[in-house]
C-alpha positions in Angstrom: 0.0 0.0 0.0 1.5 3.3 -1.1 1.6 6.5 1.0 -1.1 8.1 -1.1 -3.3 5.0 -0.7 -2.8 5.0 3.0 -3.7 8.6 3.3 -6.8 8.2 1.3 -7.8 5.1 3.4 -7.4 7.2 6.6 -9.4 10.0 5.2 -12.1 7.5 4.1 -12.1 6.0 7.6 -12.5 9.4 9.2 -15.4 10.2 6.8 -17.1 6.9 7.8 -16.7 7.8 11.5 -18.5 11.1 10.8 -21.2 9.4 8.8 -21.7 6.9 11.6 -22.0 9.8 14.1 -24.6 11.5 11.8 -26.8 8.4 11.7 -26.5 7.9 15.5 -27.3 11.5 16.3 -30.3 11.4 13.8 -31.7 8.2 15.4 -31.5 9.5 19.0 -32.8 12.9 18.1 -35.7 11.3 16.4 -36.7 9.1 19.4 -36.1 11.8 22.0 -37.8 14.8 20.3 -41.2 16.0 21.5 -43.8 16.6 18.9 -45.4 19.4 20.9 -42.1 21.3 21.1 -41.5 20.9 17.4 -45.0 22.2 16.6 -44.2 25.3 18.8 -41.0 25.8 16.8 -42.9 25.5 13.5 -45.4 28.1 14.8 -42.4 30.4 15.6 -41.1 29.9 12.1 -37.9 28.2 13.0 -36.1 26.5 10.1 -36.3 22.8 9.8 -39.2 22.3 12.2 -41.6 21.3 9.5 -39.2 18.8 8.0 -38.6 17.4 11.5 -42.3 16.9 12.0 -42.6 15.1 8.6 -39.7 12.8 9.7 -41.6 12.0 12.9 -44.6 11.0 10.9 -42.5 8.3 9.2 -40.5 7.4 12.3 -40.4 3.6 11.6 -39.0 4.1 8.1 -36.5 6.7 9.2 -35.1 4.6 12.1 -34.7 1.6 9.7 -32.7 3.9 7.4 -30.6 5.0 10.4 -29.9 1.4 11.3 -28.8 0.6 7.7 -26.5 3.6 7.7 -25.0 2.7 11.1 -24.4 -0.9 10.0 -22.8 0.0 6.7 -20.5 2.6 8.1 -19.5 0.4 11.1 -18.5 -2.4 8.8 -16.6 0.0 6.6 -14.7 1.5 9.6 -13.6 -2.0 10.7 -12.7 -3.2 7.2 -10.7 -0.2 6.0 -9.6 1.5 9.2 -8.1 -1.6 10.9 -6.3 -2.8 7.8 -4.8 0.7 7.2 -3.6 1.2 10.8 -2.2 -2.3 11.0 -0.2 -1.6 7.8 1.2 1.6 9.2 2.3 -0.1 12.5 3.8 -3.2 10.9 6.9 -1.4 9.6 8.1 0.3 12.8 7.2 -2.7 15.0 9.0 -5.1 12.6 12.3 -3.3 13.2 11.9 -3.9 17.0 10.0 -7.2 17.5 10.4 -9.1 14.3 8.0 -9.7 11.4 5.7 -12.3 13.0 5.3 -10.5 16.3 4.9 -7.2 14.5 1.9 -8.5 12.6 0.1 -9.8 15.7 0.8 -6.6 17.7 -0.2 -4.2 14.9 -3.5 -6.0 14.4 -4.3 -5.9 18.1 -3.3 -2.3 18.5 -5.2 -1.2 15.4 -8.3 -3.1 16.6 -8.2 -1.3 19.9 -7.6 2.1 18.4 -10.4 1.8 15.8 -12.8 0.4 18.4 -12.1 3.3 20.8 -12.5 5.9 18.0 -15.7 4.2 16.8 -17.3 4.1 20.3 -16.2 7.6 21.3 -16.6 9.6 18.1 -19.2 7.5 16.3 -21.4 6.5 19.2 -21.2 8.1 22.6 -20.5 11.7 21.7 -23.3 12.0 19.1 -25.7 10.0 21.3 -25.2 12.2 24.4 -25.4 15.4 22.3 -28.7 14.3 20.7 -30.3 13.4 24.0 -29.5 16.9 25.3 -30.5 18.8 22.1 -33.1 16.5 20.5 -35.3 19.0 18.7 -32.4 21.3 17.6 -30.6 18.3 16.1 -33.6 16.9 14.4 -34.3 20.2 12.7 -30.8 20.1 11.3 -30.6 16.5 10.2 -34.2 16.0 9.0 -33.7 16.9 5.3 -30.5 15.0 4.6 -31.8 12.0 6.6 -35.0 12.1 4.5 -32.9 12.0 1.3 -30.9 9.0 2.6 -34.1 7.2 3.7 -35.5 7.6 0.2 -32.2 6.2 -1.3 -32.1 3.1 0.9 -35.9 2.6 1.0 -35.8 -0.6 -1.2 -33.1 -2.2 1.0 -34.9 -1.1 4.2 -38.1 -2.6 2.9 -36.6 -5.9 2.2 -34.8 -6.0 5.5 -37.9 -5.0 7.5 -40.0 -7.7 5.8 -37.4 -10.3 6.5 -37.2 -9.4 10.2 -41.0 -9.4 10.5 -41.0 -12.8 8.9 -38.5 -14.1 11.4 -40.5 -12.6 14.3 -43.7 -14.4 13.0 -41.8 -17.7 12.9 -41.0 -17.1 16.6 -44.7 -16.5 17.4 -44.5 -12.7 17.8 -46.7 -10.2 16.1 -44.4 -7.3 14.8 -47.3 -4.8 15.3 -47.3 -5.4 19.0 -43.6 -4.5 19.2 -43.8 -1.3 17.2 -46.6 0.2 19.2 -45.8 3.4 21.2 -48.5 3.2 23.8 -47.1 3.3 27.3 -48.8 1.7 30.4 -49.7 3.8 33.4 -46.9 2.1 35.4 -44.4 3.1 32.8 -45.6 6.7 32.9 -45.5 6.7 36.7 -41.9 5.5 36.5 -41.1 8.2 33.9 -42.6 10.9 36.3 -40.5 9.6 39.2 -37.3 9.6 37.1 -38.0 13.1 35.8 -38.5 14.3 39.4 -35.3 12.7 40.6 -33.4 14.1 37.6 -34.7 17.6 38.2 -36.7 18.0 35.0 -39.9 18.2 37.0 -40.5 20.1 40.3 -41.5 18.0 43.2 -45.0 19.6 43.3 -45.5 19.0 39.5 -44.5 15.4 39.9 -46.8 15.0 42.9 -49.8 16.4 40.9 -49.1 14.1 37.9 -48.7 11.1 40.1 -52.0 12.2 41.8 -53.9 11.8 38.6 -52.9 8.1 38.3 -53.6 7.8 42.1 -57.3 8.6 41.5 -58.1 5.2 40.0 -56.6 3.6 43.1 -58.7 5.7 45.5 -62.4 5.1 46.3 -65.2 7.4 47.3 -65.2 6.1 50.9 -61.5 7.2 51.3 -62.1 10.9 50.7 -65.7 11.4 51.7 -66.9 13.5 54.6 -68.7 11.1 56.9 -72.4 11.7 57.3 -72.1 12.7 61.1 -69.9 15.6 60.0 -72.3 16.7 57.2 -74.6 19.6 58.0 -78.2 18.5 57.1 -81.5 20.4 57.0 -85.0 19.0 57.2 -87.0 19.6 54.0 -89.8 20.8 56.3 -87.7 23.7 57.6 -88.1 27.3 56.3 -85.7 29.2 54.2 -84.7 31.4 57.2 -83.9 28.3 59.3 -81.8 26.9 56.5 -79.8 30.1 56.1 -79.1 30.2 59.8 -77.6 26.7 59.5 -75.4 27.9 56.6 -74.1 30.8 58.7 -73.5 28.7 61.9 -71.8 25.8 60.0 -69.8 28.0 57.6 -71.1 25.8 54.7 -72.6 27.1 51.4 -74.4 23.8 50.7 -76.7 21.8 52.9 -77.8 18.2 52.5 -81.7 18.2 52.4 -83.2 15.1 54.2 -86.7 14.0 55.3 -87.0 14.6 59.0 -83.9 13.2 60.8 -83.4 10.2 58.5 -80.1 10.7 56.7 -80.9 7.7 54.5 -83.7 9.7 52.9 -81.8 12.3 51.0 -83.9 14.8 49.0 -80.9 16.6 47.4 -78.6 19.6 48.0 -79.5 23.3 48.5 -77.1 26.2 48.0 -77.1 29.3 50.1 -77.4 31.5 47.0 -80.8 29.9 46.2 -81.9 30.3 49.8 -81.0 34.0 49.6 -83.0 34.5 46.4 -86.0 32.8 48.0 -85.6 34.9 51.1 -85.5 38.1 49.2 -88.6 37.2 47.1 -90.8 35.3 49.6 -89.5 36.1 53.0 -87.8 34.0 55.8 -90.9 31.8 56.3 -90.9 30.6 52.8 -90.8 26.8 52.5 -87.6 25.0 51.6 -89.4 22.5 49.4 -88.5 22.8 45.7 -85.2 24.5 46.1 -83.1 21.3 46.5 -81.2 19.9 43.5 -80.8 16.2 43.0 -77.4 14.8 44.0 -76.2 11.5 42.5 -76.0 8.5 44.7 -72.7 6.5 44.4 -71.3 3.4 46.1 -68.5 3.6 48.6 -66.1 1.6 46.3 -66.5 3.9 43.3 -63.0 4.8 41.9 -62.4 8.6 42.1 -61.5 9.0 38.4 -64.9 7.5 37.4 -66.7 9.6 40.0 -65.0 12.8 38.8 -66.0 12.0 35.2 -69.6 11.4 36.3 -69.8 14.6 38.2 -68.4 16.6 35.3 -70.9 14.8 32.9 -73.9 15.6 35.2 -72.5 19.1 35.9 -72.8 18.7 39.7 -70.3 19.3 42.4 -71.4 16.9 45.1 -72.4 13.2 45.3 -74.0 11.3 48.2 -72.1 8.1 49.2 -74.0 5.0 50.2 -72.9 1.6 51.5 -74.0 -1.8 50.1 -77.2 -1.7 52.1 -78.2 1.7 50.8 -77.4 3.6 53.9 -76.0 7.1 53.5 -72.4 7.1 54.7 -71.1 10.5 53.6 -70.7 13.0 50.8 -67.9 13.6 48.2 -67.4 16.9 46.5 -65.3 17.8 43.4 -63.0 19.7 45.8 -62.3 16.5 47.7 -61.3 14.7 44.5 -59.2 17.6 43.2 -57.3 17.7 46.6 -56.1 14.2 45.9 -54.2 15.7 42.9 -53.1 19.1 44.1 -53.1 18.6 47.8 -55.2 20.3 50.5 -57.2 23.4 49.4 -58.0 25.9 52.1 -60.9 28.2 51.5 -62.8 30.7 53.6 -65.1 28.0 55.0 -62.3 25.7 56.2 -61.3 25.8 59.8 -58.1 27.6 60.7 -55.2 25.2 60.6 -56.8 22.6 58.4 -57.5 19.0 59.2 -54.1 18.4 60.7 -51.9 20.9 62.7 -48.4 20.6 64.0 -48.2 21.7 67.6 -45.2 23.5 69.3 -44.3 20.4 71.4 -44.0 18.2 68.3 -47.5 16.6 68.6 -50.1 16.7 65.8 -53.8 17.6 66.3 -55.7 15.6 63.7 -59.4 15.7 62.7 -61.0 12.4 63.4 -62.1 11.9 59.8 -58.6 12.5 58.4 -57.7 9.7 55.9 -55.1 7.1 57.0 -53.6 7.2 53.5 -52.6 10.9 53.9 -50.9 10.6 57.3 -47.6 9.5 55.9 -47.2 12.8 54.0 -46.9 14.4 57.4 -44.4 11.9 58.8 -46.9 9.9 60.8 -46.3 6.2 60.1 -49.4 4.3 61.1 -51.0 1.2 59.6 -52.8 1.5 56.3 -56.5 1.7 56.3 -58.4 -1.6 56.8 -61.8 -2.9 56.1 -63.2 -1.6 59.4 -61.7 1.9 59.2 -60.3 4.5 56.8 -59.7 7.4 59.1 -57.6 8.0 62.2 -60.7 8.3 64.3 -61.7 4.9 63.0 -58.3 3.5 63.9 -58.6 4.7 67.5 -62.2 3.3 67.7 -60.9 -0.1 66.4 -58.0 -0.2 68.8 -60.3 0.6 71.8 -62.9 -1.9 70.9 -65.6 0.2 72.7 -67.3 3.6 72.7 -64.5 6.1 73.0 -64.3 8.9 75.6 -62.4 12.1 75.8 -58.9 11.3 77.2 -58.8 7.7 76.0 -55.3 6.7 74.8 -53.9 4.0 72.6 -50.4 3.3 71.3 -49.9 2.2 67.7 -46.5 1.7 66.0 -45.0 3.8 68.8 -47.4 6.7 68.3 -49.5 7.7 71.2 -53.0 8.6 70.1 -55.2 10.5 72.5 -58.9 11.3 72.0 -59.1 15.1 72.3 -62.7 15.8 71.4 -65.9 13.9 70.9 -69.2 14.7 69.2 -72.0 12.3 70.1 -70.4 8.9 69.5 -67.9 10.2 67.0 -64.2 11.1 67.6 -63.8 14.7 66.4 -60.1 15.1 67.0 -57.1 13.1 68.0 -53.7 14.2 69.4 -50.9 12.2 67.9 -47.5 12.0 69.7 -44.8 10.6 67.4 -42.3 8.0 68.8 -39.5 10.6 68.9 -41.5 13.1 70.9 -42.8 10.3 73.2 -39.2 9.1 73.8 -38.1 12.6 74.7 -40.9 13.1 77.1 -40.2 9.8 78.8 -36.6 10.6 79.0 -37.4 14.0 80.7 -39.6 12.2 83.2 -36.9 9.7 84.1 -34.4 12.5 84.6 -36.8 14.3 86.9 -37.2 11.1 89.0 
């Protein structure tokens, strides 16, 4: 091999390395680009955005062309580059180690050098660059890649059909493998990885995860229990109903027959009561103002319930158990809070359903869901069949009618009944194990 031939072979090898890098960068830019971002770029008039979108429309064919290009250039790099480098090294090595040893050493060294260059320049660098600048790269390479795809289309077609035939012989439908639909589990994993990698804020990741969490939550887990719901007898007057709104701080009342909460007539809003008051006076009957509220089972998934409420254009549903007994109500706000977190408005009590006290204790509303306690660092058993709230947990642990001051210990947490309303636990003081240990230590020191 003459000096000119060696130089041309080295130039050809370098060109093949660059071509390999081009196909790699095109492939990764194609699979990592976001259509929405490219459409924004097209609207902004950025060059290459329209061509990039057309390439994404034919993603399968373009990726096949990329694979053809990568394979062809890789084979060429190995065939030409290794032979040329080995020839260059044989002469100097032959003067030192002898002809036979020089051949072996030159082949091994040239193999390592070409492989290193191939992996670094032809694979890793373009791959990492494309991942970080996907849309920008795709706008640049879309047109030349399109031209190459057209040129090798016959070869790609034959190779694709052959691979599909082999897959069918193995009992696999190729269409199932080329689908781009992701499962909810895969999307959850993607959200978690994006949050850990810093691409998503923690609050954004929490909301996205909350959307998928809706299907796992049931109406009974977020409902307001019926003892905590403000009800009004349908036989009451408008004035009496408005007084209830003022005293309870609620803008909506559940309308029932007499004192039977299982006989729900509907829901009445304070605005409708005010209109009737202004037109007919405080003694006007309540009858006719109530609006029907859908009745849903306790085990209805929240995503289905939200869809039903939107379809029926109502903001509240009545929850019933398997025997038809009213167990509580669920509002749109209750469901949305499972996505965005607690929403405080002017009718919510100061401090919300859970408050951190100065001594490290927590004061928790009795109906606070067990599933939400972990967010506040309170590690208690998950909800069970016989309870879903912290009040229900205390009731279950006591095994009898609770009284103010009753105390139980669960997972090292000391739970004390702080307030009762009728037979219902209204609030619970929770002392975490760390606070409890500190308190016990202080008492021992005093002794």
